[in-house]
C-alpha positions as CSV (number, residue, x, y, z in Angstrom):
1,M,0.0,-27.8,-45.0
2,P,3.6,-27.3,-43.7
3,V,6.3,-28.9,-45.8
4,V,9.8,-29.3,-44.3
5,R,12.7,-30.5,-46.4
6,V,15.7,-31.9,-44.6
7,Y,19.0,-32.2,-46.5
8,F,21.4,-34.8,-45.1
9,Y,24.4,-36.7,-46.2
10,E,23.5,-40.3,-47.2
11,G,23.6,-43.0,-44.5
12,R,21.1,-42.2,-41.8
13,S,18.9,-45.1,-40.8
14,P,15.1,-45.1,-41.3
15,E,14.7,-45.1,-37.5
16,K,16.8,-41.9,-37.2
17,K,14.8,-40.3,-39.9
18,R,11.5,-41.3,-38.2
19,Q,12.7,-39.8,-34.9
20,I,13.7,-36.6,-36.6
21,A,10.4,-36.4,-38.5
22,E,8.5,-37.0,-35.2
23,C,10.4,-34.1,-33.5
24,I,9.8,-31.7,-36.5
25,T,6.1,-32.7,-36.6
26,D,5.7,-32.3,-32.8
27,A,7.2,-28.8,-33.0
28,L,4.9,-27.7,-35.9
29,V,1.9,-29.1,-34.0
30,T,2.8,-27.7,-30.6
31,I,4.3,-24.3,-31.6
32,G,2.9,-23.7,-35.1
33,G,-0.6,-24.9,-34.5
34,S,-0.6,-27.3,-37.5
35,K,-2.6,-30.5,-37.6
36,R,-0.4,-33.5,-37.3
37,E,-1.8,-35.2,-40.4
38,A,-1.0,-32.1,-42.5
39,V,2.7,-31.9,-41.7
40,N,5.0,-33.3,-44.4
41,V,8.7,-34.0,-43.8
42,I,10.8,-34.8,-46.9
43,F,14.4,-36.2,-46.6
44,D,16.8,-35.5,-49.4
45,N,19.8,-37.8,-49.0
46,I,22.9,-36.2,-50.7
47,A,26.2,-38.0,-51.4
48,K,29.1,-36.0,-49.9
49,E,30.7,-35.7,-53.3
50,D,27.6,-33.9,-54.5
51,W,27.7,-31.3,-51.7
52,V,30.0,-28.4,-52.5
53,I,30.7,-25.5,-50.1
54,G,32.9,-22.6,-51.0
55,G,33.8,-24.3,-54.3
56,A,35.2,-27.4,-52.6
57,P,33.4,-30.7,-52.4
58,E,32.4,-31.4,-48.8
59,Y,34.2,-34.7,-48.6
60,S,37.5,-32.9,-49.2
61,R,36.8,-30.5,-46.3
62,D,37.0,-33.5,-43.9
63,K,40.7,-33.7,-44.5
64,V,41.3,-30.0,-43.9
65,D,39.2,-29.4,-40.8
């Protein structure tokens, strides 16, 4: 039973998540040989202020880059 976790910033629509889950599932079925009904995709929606890279919150990097 493959389990794939996808970490995203908050705000993606249910339709976008469905499309992404479909693509991931298709890849695991086609390439990995998994059964479609056994593939699990879990979305973790993270607020930008809760995502820290190199000691700086990700939202503050938007202003620098």
